[in-house]
C-alpha positions in Angstrom: 0.1 0.0 0.6 1.3 3.8 0.1 2.6 3.1 3.2 5.1 -0.3 1.7 3.2 -2.4 3.6 3.0 -6.0 2.2 -1.4 -6.1 2.2 -1.2 -9.7 0.3 0.4 -12.5 -0.8 -1.1 -13.4 -4.2 1.6 -16.2 -4.9 4.8 -18.1 -2.7 6.3 -21.0 -3.8 9.6 -19.9 -2.1 10.9 -21.0 1.7 9.7 -18.3 2.9 6.3 -18.5 5.1 3.4 -16.1 4.3 2.8 -15.1 7.9 6.8 -13.9 8.0 5.5 -11.1 5.4 1.9 -10.0 5.6 1.3 -6.8 7.1 4.8 -6.4 7.6 6.6 -3.5 5.9 8.4 -4.3 3.1 12.2 -2.9 4.3 11.4 -5.5 7.4 11.9 -8.5 4.9 14.8 -6.7 3.1 18.9 -7.7 3.8 19.8 -4.5 6.3 22.6 -3.5 3.5 20.0 -3.3 1.0 17.6 -1.5 2.6 18.8 2.1 1.0 18.4 0.3 -2.7 14.6 -1.2 -1.3 13.7 1.9 -0.3 15.0 3.8 -3.9 13.4 0.7 -5.4 10.0 1.9 -3.7 10.2 5.3 -4.7 10.7 4.7 -7.9 7.6 2.9 -8.1 5.8 5.3 -6.9 6.7 7.8 -8.7 6.7 6.1 -12.3 4.1 3.7 -11.3 6.8 1.1 -12.8 9.8 -0.4 -11.6 11.7 -2.9 -13.2 14.5 -5.4 -12.8 15.7 -4.2 -9.2 18.4 -6.9 -7.5 17.8 -6.8 -4.1 19.0 -9.0 -1.0 16.2 -10.3 1.2 16.8 -11.7 4.7 15.4 -15.0 5.6 15.9 -17.0 8.7 19.1 -18.9 7.8 20.3 -16.6 5.2 20.3 -13.6 2.8 18.4 -14.6 -0.6 18.9 -12.6 -3.7 15.8 -11.3 -5.6 15.2 -10.1 -9.1 11.9 -7.2 -8.2 9.8 -5.2 -10.4 6.1 -3.7 -9.7 3.2 -2.1 -11.2 0.9 0.2 -9.9 -3.0 -0.4 -10.3 -6.5 0.3 -8.4 -4.6 2.6 -5.8 -2.5 -0.4 -4.7 1.3 -1.7 -5.5 1.7 -4.7 -7.3 5.2 -6.5 -6.5 7.0 -9.2 -8.2 10.6 -11.0 -6.6 11.9 -14.3 -8.9 15.4 -15.9 -8.5 16.0 -14.0 -12.3 14.5 -11.5 -14.1 13.1 -14.1 -16.9 11.1 -15.8 -13.9 10.2 -12.5 -12.2 8.5 -11.2 -16.1 7.1 -14.5 -16.5 5.3 -14.5 -13.1 4.6 -10.6 -13.4 2.7 -11.9 -16.9 0.3 -14.3 -14.8 -0.1 -12.0 -11.9 -1.3 -9.2 -14.3 -3.2 -11.4 -16.3 -6.0 -11.1 -13.3 -5.7 -7.4 -14.3 -6.4 -6.9 -17.8 -6.3 -3.0 -17.7 -2.8 -3.4 -16.5 -1.3 -5.4 -19.2 -0.1 -1.8 -21.4 1.5 -1.1 -18.0 3.4 -4.7 -18.3 4.1 -3.7 -22.1 5.2 -0.2 -21.8 7.4 -1.4 -18.5 8.9 -4.1 -21.8 9.1 -1.2 -23.8 11.1 1.3 -22.0 13.5 -1.6 -20.5 15.9 -0.7 -23.7 15.6 3.2 -22.9 15.8 2.8 -19.1 19.3 0.6 -19.2 20.9 4.2 -19.0 19.0 5.2 -16.3 19.1 2.1 -14.8 23.0 2.2 -14.2 23.4 6.0 -13.4 20.6 4.7 -10.5 22.3 1.8 -10.1 25.8 4.1 -9.4 23.4 6.5 -6.9 22.5 3.2 -5.4 26.1 2.2 -4.9 26.9 5.1 -3.5 24.3 5.3 -0.9 24.6 1.9 0.4 28.6 2.7 0.9 27.5 5.9 2.6 24.7 4.0 4.6 27.7 1.2 5.7 29.6 4.2 7.0 27.2 5.8 9.0 26.4 2.4 10.4 30.0 2.3 10.9 30.4 5.6 12.5 27.0 4.7 15.0 28.9 1.4 16.7 32.0 3.4 16.8 29.7 6.4 18.8 28.2 4.1 21.1 31.1 2.0 22.0 32.6 5.7 23.0 29.4 6.6 24.7 29.8 3.2 26.9 33.8 3.9 27.4 32.5 7.5 28.7 29.7 6.6 31.4 31.6 3.8 32.5 34.2 6.6 32.9 31.9 9.1 34.0 31.1 6.7 36.3 34.4 6.0 37.8 35.1 9.5 38.0 32.1 9.9 40.3 33.1 7.5 42.7 36.5 8.1 43.1 35.6 12.4 43.3 33.0 10.8 45.6 35.6 8.9 47.8 37.7 11.5 47.8 35.3 14.3 49.5 33.8 11.8 51.8 37.5 11.0 53.4 38.1 15.1 53.1 35.5 15.8 55.0 36.6 14.1 58.8 39.6 15.8 58.8 38.3 19.2 57.8 35.2 18.9 60.8 38.6 18.5 63.3 39.9 21.3 61.7 37.4 23.5 61.9 35.6 22.6 65.3 39.4 23.1 66.9 39.1 26.4 65.3 36.0 27.2 67.1 37.0 25.4 70.4 40.2 28.0 70.2 37.9 31.2 69.7 35.4 30.3 72.3 37.5 28.9 74.7 40.5 30.5 75.3 40.5 33.7 73.2 42.8 35.7 76.4 45.9 33.3 75.2 45.3 35.0 71.8 46.4 38.0 70.4 44.8 40.5 67.9 46.8 38.7 65.0 46.3 35.0 66.2 42.3 35.5 66.3 42.6 36.4 62.9 44.2 34.1 62.0 42.2 31.1 63.5 39.2 32.9 62.6 40.5 32.4 58.8 41.4 28.6 59.1 37.7 28.3 60.5 36.0 30.0 58.0 38.2 28.3 55.6 37.2 25.4 56.9 33.7 25.8 56.4 33.9 26.6 52.7 35.4 23.7 52.1 33.0 21.2 54.3 30.5 22.7 52.2 32.0 22.3 49.2 32.8 18.9 50.1 28.8 18.1 50.7 27.9 19.3 47.5 30.5 17.4 46.0 28.3 14.2 47.6 25.5 15.9 46.7 26.2 16.3 43.2 28.1 13.0 42.8 24.9 11.1 44.4 22.8 12.6 42.2 25.2 11.7 38.9 25.2 8.3 40.0 21.3 8.0 40.6 22.0 7.0 44.2 20.0 9.5 45.6 16.6 8.1 47.3 13.9 10.8 46.9 11.5 10.1 49.7 8.1 11.6 49.2 5.2 11.9 51.8 2.2 14.7 51.9 3.2 17.6 53.2 2.3 21.1 53.5 4.8 23.5 51.8 3.3 27.0 53.1 5.5 25.8 56.9 8.9 24.6 54.5 8.9 28.0 52.7 8.7 30.0 55.9 11.4 27.6 57.9 13.8 28.4 55.0 13.0 32.1 55.0 13.7 32.2 58.7 17.1 30.3 58.8 18.4 32.9 55.7 16.6 35.8 57.1 19.6 35.6 60.0 23.0 35.7 57.3 20.4 38.6 55.4 20.1 40.4 58.7 24.2 40.7 58.6 23.4 42.8 55.0 20.1 44.5 56.8 18.4 42.7 53.9 14.8 41.8 54.5 12.6 38.9 53.0 9.0 38.9 52.5 6.6 35.9 51.8 3.9 36.6 49.4 1.1 34.0 49.6 -2.7 33.7 49.5 -2.8 30.2 50.7 -2.4 29.1 54.4 -2.0 25.6 53.4 -0.7 23.9 49.9 -0.5 19.9 50.1 1.7 18.3 47.7 4.0 14.5 47.5 7.8 15.9 48.3 10.3 14.8 49.9 11.1 17.7 52.9 14.6 17.7 53.5 15.7 17.9 49.6 13.2 21.2 49.2 14.0 22.4 51.9 17.9 22.4 50.5 16.8 23.8 46.9 15.1 26.8 48.9 17.5 27.7 51.0 20.1 27.8 47.9 17.9 29.8 46.0 17.4 32.1 49.0 21.3 31.5 50.0 22.1 32.7 46.4 19.9 35.9 46.6 21.7 37.2 49.7 25.1 36.9 48.0 24.5 38.6 45.1 21.6 41.5 47.1 23.2 44.8 48.1 22.8 46.3 51.8 19.4 47.5 52.2 17.4 45.6 49.7 15.0 43.2 49.9 14.4 39.3 48.3 10.5 38.3 48.1 9.4 34.8 48.1 6.0 34.3 46.3 4.1 31.2 46.1 1.1 30.7 43.9 -1.0 28.0 42.5 -1.3 27.9 38.5 -3.3 25.1 36.2 -2.8 22.7 39.2 0.9 23.1 39.5 2.9 24.9 42.7 4.9 27.9 41.8 7.7 29.3 44.2 9.8 32.2 43.0 12.8 34.0 44.5 13.0 37.7 43.4 16.3 39.9 44.0 17.4 43.2 44.0 20.8 41.7 42.4 23.1 42.9 39.6 20.7 40.0 37.5 22.4 37.8 35.0 23.8 38.1 31.8 22.1 36.4 28.8 25.2 34.2 28.2 25.2 32.5 30.9 21.0 32.3 31.2 21.0 29.1 29.5 24.0 27.3 31.3 23.5 28.8 35.2 22.3 25.5 35.3 25.4 23.6 34.7 27.2 22.3 37.5 30.5 24.5 38.3 28.9 27.8 36.0 29.2 31.6 37.2 28.3 34.5 35.9 29.8 37.7 35.7 28.2 39.1 39.0 30.4 38.5 42.3 28.7 38.2 45.5 28.5 42.0 47.3 30.3 41.3 50.5 33.4 39.0 49.5 31.0 35.5 50.0 32.6 31.8 48.7 30.9 30.4 45.5 31.8 27.8 43.6 28.8 27.1 41.3 27.3 23.5 42.2 24.3 25.3 44.4 22.0 25.5 41.0 22.6 22.1 39.3 22.1 20.7 42.3 18.9 22.4 42.3 17.9 21.3 39.6 18.5 17.8 40.1 16.6 17.7 42.8 13.4 19.2 41.6 13.3 17.1 38.1 13.7 13.9 40.3 10.2 15.4 41.7 9.2 15.7 38.4 8.9 19.4 38.3 10.5 22.0 36.8 13.4 25.1 37.5 13.3 28.5 35.7 15.4 31.7 35.8 14.3 35.2 34.3 17.1 38.0 34.5 16.9 41.4 34.0 20.6 42.9 33.9 21.0 45.4 36.2 17.9 44.4 37.9 17.6 41.4 39.7 16.7 37.9 38.9 14.0 35.6 39.4 14.2 32.0 40.4 11.1 29.7 40.2 10.1 26.4 40.4 7.4 24.6 39.3 6.2 21.6 41.4 
């Protein structure tokens, strides 16, 4: 038919079961190295209403068989003949076409044009050979690409494993360094002069930064390796948003930044992982604080649209240049803007946020006008 599906078997004396042919695409019975040639045969048949003397290999259960094909168009259908040689093909073609008298003229025209079409067929065969060669090259390229992709996946898996192991092993000694620095500042300040206190405070701050980086590395490697488990439960998202704001407001106070929450809902029950969603909200708010100037505002809004919950964090920071918008959620990506109070940033937080939100079946989006702040929104 017009879709190249074999609709009926009129005659069959080959060692091929009819059920192996009927209702299948013509190209599905062809040897994979001859698919391009078979499709060209069908195109020629449809375009000229006839095709003659095409050698095509078909696949049988045991091996590949070369047949000579001819075809013609009648009653909105195509009749195709395949035989072991051209003479048998034409004899069978004549027999079948005698059942449709109006098609005898087509057979005669095909025979008449045989001589004239030899040159065209020869040119077509050259093109077919070229297409077959290109097809084989494409298959080989695809095989090589598949092998390289498998090797790359294994390499990435090993890299994530090694990175996770290294980060985990570094966490304990760094935690000890941080704790000792805090202890010295809290319990023995009288034994330290101003210079000593300054150095100990630098050790404390640096160890906190490194521990934060290690936590993010452990998160991103676990997510990439598929080892992060999302434990969902039905929870009210409103108190979670308020908890995140309360936590981050303490940090925002150092820059005299006010965080406001806007919503018309008193409750909104969703199926979420509480800890993971709180982690995302804390990260978005932390970024907004880092890149906002003193004495500015951050707005957290919550609303529902089309059965979706949308939570947005709006800041008055420097915004994000258009060139960075598309890749801002990629690991280790940073924009041109710098934190306004010298805070540390290493470009993993937003990548982690995106992984967590997509694992919930949601989405995260950013809109920014350079010089006029940014809006990060999560849709759940």
